[in-house]
C-alpha positions in Angstrom: 2.1 11.8 -22.2 5.4 10.1 -21.7 7.1 9.8 -18.3 10.6 11.3 -18.2 12.8 8.9 -16.2 16.4 9.3 -15.1 19.0 8.0 -17.5 20.1 5.2 -15.2 16.6 3.8 -15.0 15.8 3.7 -18.7 18.8 1.4 -19.2 17.8 -0.8 -16.2 16.5 -4.3 -16.9 13.9 -6.3 -15.1 12.0 -3.1 -14.1 9.2 -1.1 -15.7 9.6 0.6 -19.0 8.2 4.1 -19.9 5.5 2.3 -21.8 4.6 0.1 -18.7 4.4 3.2 -16.5 2.3 5.1 -19.1 -0.2 2.2 -19.5 -0.7 1.9 -15.8 -1.3 5.6 -15.3 -3.6 5.8 -18.3 -5.9 3.4 -16.4 -6.2 6.2 -13.8 -7.7 8.6 -16.4 -11.2 8.4 -14.8 -9.8 9.5 -11.5 -7.9 12.4 -13.2 -11.1 13.4 -14.9 -13.0 13.4 -11.7 -10.4 15.8 -10.2 -10.8 18.0 -13.3 -14.6 18.0 -13.4 -14.8 18.9 -9.7 -12.4 21.8 -10.4 -14.6 23.0 -13.3 -17.7 22.8 -11.1 -16.0 24.9 -8.5 -15.0 27.5 -11.1 -18.5 27.8 -12.6 -20.1 27.8 -9.2 -17.9 30.7 -8.1 -18.2 32.5 -11.4 -14.5 33.2 -11.4 -12.1 33.1 -14.3 -9.6 30.3 -14.3 -7.6 28.1 -16.6 -10.0 25.8 -18.4 -7.4 23.3 -19.6 -3.7 22.5 -19.0 -1.2 20.1 -17.6 -0.3 19.0 -14.1 3.2 17.5 -14.0 4.0 15.2 -11.1 7.3 13.6 -10.0 7.4 10.4 -8.0 9.3 7.1 -7.3 8.1 3.6 -8.0 9.4 1.2 -5.4 10.2 -2.5 -6.1 6.9 -3.5 -4.5 5.1 -1.4 -7.1 4.0 1.2 -4.6 4.4 4.9 -5.4 6.5 7.0 -3.0 7.3 10.7 -2.7 4.8 12.0 -5.3 5.1 15.8 -5.6 3.9 18.5 -7.9 6.6 19.5 -10.4 4.7 22.2 -12.2 1.1 23.1 -13.1 -0.9 25.3 -15.3 -3.7 25.5 -12.6 -3.6 27.9 -9.7 -5.8 25.5 -7.7 -4.3 23.6 -4.8 -7.4 21.2 -4.5 -7.1 20.2 -8.2 -3.3 19.8 -8.0 -3.4 17.8 -4.8 -6.1 15.5 -6.2 -3.9 14.6 -9.2 -0.9 14.0 -6.9 -3.0 11.8 -4.6 -4.3 9.8 -7.6 -0.8 9.0 -8.6 0.1 8.2 -4.9 -2.7 5.6 -4.9 -1.6 3.9 -8.2 -0.2 0.4 -7.8 2.3 -0.8 -10.3 3.4 -4.4 -10.7 6.4 -5.4 -8.5 9.8 -5.7 -10.0 13.4 -6.5 -9.1 16.0 -3.9 -9.0 16.3 -0.3 -7.8 13.4 2.0 -7.2 12.4 4.0 -10.4 12.5 7.8 -10.1 10.0 9.3 -12.5 11.2 12.9 -12.8 8.2 14.2 -14.7 4.8 12.7 -15.6 2.5 15.1 -17.3 -1.3 14.7 -16.8 -3.2 16.7 -19.4 -6.6 17.9 -18.4 -9.1 19.2 -20.9 
């Protein structure tokens, strides 16, 4: 999963690269899995059909302090607000290293759940 940044950002220096962002978010995999397993348990408990795997795509901004701001759902394969909110909240809680320069808008970051 590669984050899609705005063109202005990918040419910026002294900030975070796509690779930096991907590495930090990959460390959140356990939290994303917890969101997903909770969702699967709700599905099986309710005996209702639902999407068993897919992608939740989130957009957000990384501020110079390394804090995430404005995380929001871009699109999702899951019709489950609890799951989608859990993924967005996990990204909101993620801390990146601080950097100099403008905030980095991440237009799309896909989180694959399976």
